[in-house]
N, C-alpha and C positions, 0 to 999 in steps of 0.2 A: 329476090335475088334470082337471077335465070339460073338454071340447071349447069351451064356451060362456066357460070363463075362460081359455083358453089365451094365452100371449102373442102379440103380434101381430109376431114377429119377421121372418115372410115379408115385411112390408112394408118392412123396411130399408133394402132393395136396389132397393125399385120405385121408379123415377124420375116415376111419374105417380101415387103416392099422395099425396093432399093433405094432407100434414103441417103445414103452415104456415099460421097464422092469419093475417090481412091486417097486424095489426101486427109479428108477427115477421117476416113477408116484408118489409115496408117498412124494417126495421131491417136484414135480411141485406141489400137491395139499396142501402141508403143513400139511401132515398127516401121518399116519404110516402105514406098511404093513398088520397089524392087522385091520384097518378100511377097506382097500380094501378087505381083506378076509371076513369081515363081511359083506359088501354089495353084494360079488358075493356069499355067503351063502344064503342070502336074495333074490337072484335071480334078483338083481336090474341090473347086469351088468354080463357078463360071459366073462371073458377074454380068449382070445386064448393060446394054449399052444405051446412053442417052441418044438423042434424036443428033447430036454433035458427035457420036462416036466415043464419049468417055464413059469409062468403067464406073457402075455403080452396085454398090453392095447393101444387103439387107442385113438385120440384125441376126437372123438365122447363120447367114454366111461369115459375118463378124465372129460369133461364137464358135463355128467351125475353125477359123482363121486362128482363134485365141488358142485353141486346143493344139492345132500344129505348131504355134509358136512355143508353146510351154513344150512340146519334145525336143524343138530345134535348141532351145534354151540348155536343154539337159544334154546337148551333146547328139541328138540323132540327126542323121543325113535328112535333108529335106525331103528327097523322095521317099526315104523309108517314113518319115513322120507321115505324110501325105498318106501313104498306104495304110498306115496303123488308124489314122484317124477315118479313112474310108472305112475299114473292117469295123472299126467301133460303132460307127453309125449302122452299118449292115446287121451287126449283132443287136442293137437296140431295136431295129426295126423287126427283126425276126421274134425277138422276145416279147415286144407290143404285140404282134401278130398272134403270137403263140397264146398269149393271155386273153385276147379277145376271141380266139377259137376254143381256148378251155372255157369260157364263160358260156357261148354258143352252147355247148355239151351239158352244160350244168343247168340250162334252162328247161323246164318241163316243156314236152311235145304239146301242141295243142291240135285237136281235130277241127277242122272246118267243113 
């Protein structure tokens, strides 16, 4: 099979691959396309666009949207929910970086 017709199986495990249309993403999340547009306008997630201009979402973006939806369902205004999720994500990144840096400090130095 020519390379340009090879199956895209490499994307199956890619959390950042934009595999979901807006309608499918809304179905998966049990929400509406309007909710997805709102969290996009709040800059929580930025969907990729197909060649035709349609929004496409990745699994990672769906997880972020699901967390925002949890907060909204609990009564948090959408703008506040987006900010909370964004700050939680930043905190997770900082903790991960901190762990990596500590591991680097714990490794013995080698002379070359």
